[in-house]
C-alpha positions, -999 to +999 in steps of 0.1 A: -408-156+286-427-187+282-399-202+263-375-196+290-399-210+316-403-242+296-365-245+293-361-242+331-388-267+338-372-291+313-338-286+327-352-292+364-370-324+353-339-337+337-316-331+367-344-344+390-347-377+371-309-380+369-307-376+407-334-402+413-315-427+389-282-422+404-294-423+440-315-455+433-286-473+417-257-462+440-261-490+466-261-517+439-232-504+422-213-501+455-223-537+464-207-548+432-177-527+433-166-530+469-176-564+478-169-571+514-164-534+520-199-526+510-209-517+546-181-492+548-190-478+517-226-475+526-218-458+558-198-432+538-227-426+514-250-418+543-225-395+559-222-377+525-261-373+525-261-358+559-233-335+552-249-324+519-282-315+537-262-294+562-241-278+533-272-269+516-285-251+547-254-231+553-251-223+516-284-201+521-265-179+545-231-180+532-236-185+494-270-167+488-268-139+515-231-135+518-230-138+555-203-159+573-220-182+599-195-200+621-221-215+646-241-238+621-233-268+643-255-254+670-285-257+649-277-293+640-273-300+678-307-286+685-322-309+658-304-339+670-315-335+707-351-325+696-356-357+676-338-379+702-359-367+731-392-366+714-387-402+700-372-418+730-390-399+760-423-390+743-424-420+718-432-396+689-432-409+653-399-405+634-414-381+608-433-359+633-402-356+654-381-346+624-407-319+614-406-306+650-368-306+649-369-284+617-394-260+633-374-258+665-342-250+645-359-224+625-374-208+657-339-205+672-326-192+639-352-164+640-344-157+678-307-154+669-312-136+636-333-107+648-309-091+671-277-100+653-284-096+615-278-058+619-243-069+624-220-076+594-186-092+586-164-105+614-189-093+641-217-112+627-193-145+625-183-139+662-219-138+673-228-169+655-197-188+669-207-175+704-244-188+699-229-224+689-207-225+719-238-214+742-259-243+727-229-268+733-225-255+772-263-259+777-262-295+763-232-303+784-247-290+815-284-297+814-279-333+828-314-342+835-325-336+800-295-341+777-274-365+800-246-339+797-211-349+784-223-387+788-242-382+755-279-392+748-279-429+737-309-451+728-324-429+701-350-451+682-343-460+646-368-448+618-396-473+615-396-499+587-413-494+554-436-524+551-451-534+518-457-570+524-494-562+522-490-560+484-487-599+483-525-599+488-528-580+456-510-610+438-477-592+432-449-619+433-422-615+460-441-587+477-441-609+509-405-600+514-407-563+503-399-548+538-373-520+542-357-519+576-333-496+590-307-516+609-269-514+613-266-543+591-285-526+563-269-492+560-279-491+523-315-485+534-304-454+553-290-441+520-326-443+504-340-423+531-315-397+533-315-394+495-352-386+497-345-359+521-315-346+502-336-346+470-364-324+489-336-302+501-321-298+466-356-289+451-362-262+479-327-248+474-332-246+436-367-229+439-354-205+465-326-195+444-347-187+413-376-172+434-381-135+442-367-143+476-335-157+463-330-127+442-335-105+471-308-124+489-283-121+461-289-084+458-283-080+495-251-101+492-237-079+463-246-045+478-269-042+510-271-003+508-281-003+470-306-032+477-323-013+505-324+017+484-343-003+459-369-013+486-356-044+497-362-049+537-328-064+544-338-073+580-368-092+569-351-111+541-321-121+562-342-133+590-362-156+565-328-169+553-315-176+587-347-195+597-346-216+565-310-223+569-313-234+606-342-255+596-320-274+571-293-278+599-316-291+623-328-317+597-293-329+592-288-332+629-321-350+633-313-377+608-278-381+621-292-387+657-315-416+643-286-430+623-261-431+652-289-438+677-269-414+699-265-376+704-231-367+712-220-331+718-186-340+705-201-345+670-214-309+669-185-288+682-169-258+663-149-279+638-183-294+626-192-259+617-158-255+599-161-287+580-197-279+567-183-245+557-154-262+538-181-283+519-197-250+508-166-232+497-150-263+479-181-271+460-190-236+451-208-210+472-242-197+460-249-228+437-273-257+442-251-286+433-218-273+444-223-277+483-234-315+475-201-320+454-180-304+481-197-325+508-191-357+486-155-350+481-145-340+516-166-364+536-155-393+515-118-382+518-120-378+556-136-412+562-113-431+536-082-415+552-089-431+585-066-458+571-033-450+554-034-444+519-005-468+514-030-496+524-052-487+494-020-487+472-010-519+486-042-537+474-033-526+438+004-539+443-005-574+449+017-585+420+048-571+440+048-587+476+079-569+487+064-535+478+032-545+493+047-553+528+067-521+529+034-502+521+014-518+548+044-514+572+044-474+567+033-456+600-001-438+600-020-418+626-057-411+617-053-373+626-027-372+596-057-371+573-063-335+584-030-326+569-040-340+536-074-324+541-059-291+547-034-293+517-062-301+494-082-269+506-050-247+502-045-261+466-082-252+457-079-218+472-048-212+451-058-226+418-098-225+418-111-203+446-146-203+431-150-240+439-155-271+419-189-258+404-190-222+407-217-198+395-208-179+365-206-146+382-184-158+408-160-175+384-160-144+364-152-121+394-123-142+406-106-149+373-116-125+346-123-092+364-097-067+377-097-046+408-132-034+416-148-061+396-141-045+362-112-053+337-087-024+332-096-020+296-134-018+301-160+005+315-189-005+337-212+003+306-192-021+285-194-048+311-232-045+316-238-047+278-223-079+271 
């Protein structure tokens, strides 16, 4: 047991250091690789971070517990408005407002979870969808608090990290060491969202390997059998819903300070669908899968705002005639959703378990027959492997 524990700790440390190294070097690499397009690339990077946090939150409900939540954007909207109102109207510190948003989202997760978690399947999904629509309707009609459909502008940006005081300690160049969060320095936003994403990854990893995570997985596989073994399904599901909602509120909170605006249109039903796609594409029930799914799909949607032919035209500079024809090809931004959908259909057909699936899910979808057991094996043979 000690050897296994040491191996797990070594693996966690390795991947943690790898994440820090990649996160720290990405802005520098993008500045070198994209040149004048750095700000666009940095914007996509930040949006990937926000989408990854949201996907990790939804993965707790969908991946760990096996419940379909179609109203996740409602918790993101709660977090966004909570942070915006507290920072703008009551002049709260960014960090305190973010913590309050997480707590507020978790509270509504519990409020929604207690009466609805007795439902399963389609009924549960419909109730979560209804909750999200209710939150949106309240935000649109509570004009004197949320400004309704006009949106809530003027959300303050996070405060700068000022390390210029290190110059007094004789550290050269420290007088210019000040990290500010402005529209001209989107890369600094990435460092901040990377810290939050790293915390969420660590929490998700520890939850998955904890007693709590194993109880969630047992409920996902067979709720009746899990309850027969003494697992309180209602209690564990409520905890999952609260933590998931807290993650969603965190994503919405950061998004509000990044855009300096809370707009209901950014948190409608399709937002819930997109976050669900991140989880499914990356691999449900894993830690890294939702992040990979968010990285692929968010980047794809943002890059396809322009015609793919334009990117190809940049490579075809040696053939001016072909370059002109490629640039002249018609393109409507909404056409990106067609490509988006085609990719998802291809993934569902050839790799339904996702890009980075868990071993059990990959085995269920590719190796096992009807009922989860190959035709030539018994349950005893399967368990003895």
